[in-house]
C-alpha positions in Angstrom: -14.3 15.9 5.8 -16.2 13.5 8.3 -19.6 11.9 7.7 -21.5 8.8 8.9 -22.0 6.0 6.5 -25.9 7.0 6.6 -24.9 10.4 5.5 -22.8 9.1 2.7 -25.5 6.6 1.6 -28.2 9.9 1.6 -25.9 11.8 -0.7 -24.3 9.3 -2.9 -26.1 6.6 -5.5 -25.6 3.4 -5.0 -22.9 2.9 -7.8 -21.2 6.1 -6.1 -21.2 5.0 -2.8 -19.7 1.1 -3.7 -16.7 2.9 -5.4 -16.0 5.5 -3.1 -17.1 4.2 0.1 -16.4 0.6 -0.3 -13.4 0.5 -2.5 -15.5 -0.9 -5.4 -14.9 -0.8 -9.0 -16.9 -0.1 -12.0 -16.8 -2.7 -14.9 -14.3 -1.6 -17.7 -15.8 0.3 -20.6 -19.3 1.1 -19.0 -18.5 4.4 -16.9 -19.7 7.9 -18.0 -16.4 9.1 -18.7 -14.0 6.3 -20.0 -14.7 7.5 -23.6 -15.6 11.2 -22.9 -13.3 14.1 -24.1 -15.1 17.2 -23.3 -13.1 20.3 -22.4 -13.5 20.9 -18.4 -12.7 19.8 -15.0 -13.6 16.6 -12.9 -14.5 16.8 -9.5 -14.8 14.2 -6.8 -18.5 13.0 -6.8 -18.3 12.7 -2.8 -17.6 16.2 -2.0 -17.0 18.3 -5.0 -13.4 18.6 -4.9 -11.0 19.5 -8.0 -9.3 16.5 -8.9 -8.3 16.1 -12.7 -8.3 18.5 -15.7 -9.5 17.5 -19.4 -6.0 18.4 -20.8 -4.2 15.5 -19.0 -6.8 12.9 -19.9 -5.8 10.5 -22.3 -7.0 7.1 -23.9 -5.0 4.5 -22.3 -7.3 1.6 -23.5 -8.3 0.2 -20.2 -11.8 1.2 -20.1 -11.7 3.6 -17.3 -10.8 7.3 -17.5 -7.1 7.7 -17.4 -5.3 11.0 -16.4 -1.3 11.4 -16.4 -1.6 14.0 -13.4 -4.0 15.6 -10.8 -5.0 19.2 -11.0 -3.1 19.5 -8.1 -0.9 16.7 -6.2 -2.4 18.0 -2.6 -5.9 16.8 -3.9 -5.2 12.8 -4.1 -3.6 10.9 -1.4 -1.8 7.4 -2.6 -1.8 4.5 -0.5 -0.4 1.2 -0.9 -3.5 -1.4 -1.8 -2.9 -5.2 -1.2 -6.3 -6.6 -2.2 -6.7 -9.3 -4.9 -3.7 -10.8 -4.3 -1.6 -8.0 -5.9 0.2 -4.7 -4.9 -1.0 -1.5 -6.3 -1.1 1.8 -5.5 -4.9 3.1 -4.5 -5.7 6.8 -4.9 -8.2 8.6 -3.1 -9.8 12.1 -2.7 -7.5 13.9 0.0 -10.6 15.8 1.5 -13.4 13.3 1.7 -11.1 10.0 1.7 -13.2 8.7 -1.0 -11.6 5.7 -3.0 -11.2 7.2 -6.6 -9.0 4.2 -8.4 -5.4 3.5 -9.0 -2.4 4.8 -9.9 0.1 3.3 -12.4 3.6 3.9 -13.5 2.8 3.1 -17.4 1.4 6.4 -18.4 2.6 9.4 -21.2 4.9 11.9 -20.9 5.5 14.1 -19.1 4.8 12.2 -15.8 4.8 8.8 -17.2 1.7 8.0 -14.5 -1.5 6.7 -15.3 -4.1 7.5 -12.9 -7.2 4.9 -13.9 -10.2 6.7 -12.1 -13.8 5.0 -11.7 -16.0 7.2 -13.6 -18.5 6.5 -10.4 -15.9 8.7 -8.1 -16.1 11.8 -10.5 -18.3 14.5 -11.5 -17.5 16.8 -14.5 -17.7 20.6 -15.4 -17.6 21.9 -18.6 -15.3 24.8 -19.4 -17.1 27.7 -19.8 
């Protein structure tokens, strides 16, 4: 999915644009989904791609929504991120390339992974 930066700015709010397109982050404990526990699915706020299911969300205590696996591994792409003087694994939406957050290896079973995702990069739809 390719859009110009002007097109992205027209469809995203300021915070979504900063996170998804400029690889920004929201402050911990401020996003709408960090302390949210409804049953449903999380979608990319940029393109609507299904990314995570509520059944894989857990409280990591980090201040961002955390998941132990994506809904489908093909829906997210991992990249080496050497910004801010450290090496991490960035997670982006495979469809639109939007920055979602980072994945760490300190999560719970069964995967041992913690997808630490910005609320601003997500939309939620409650299970019917």
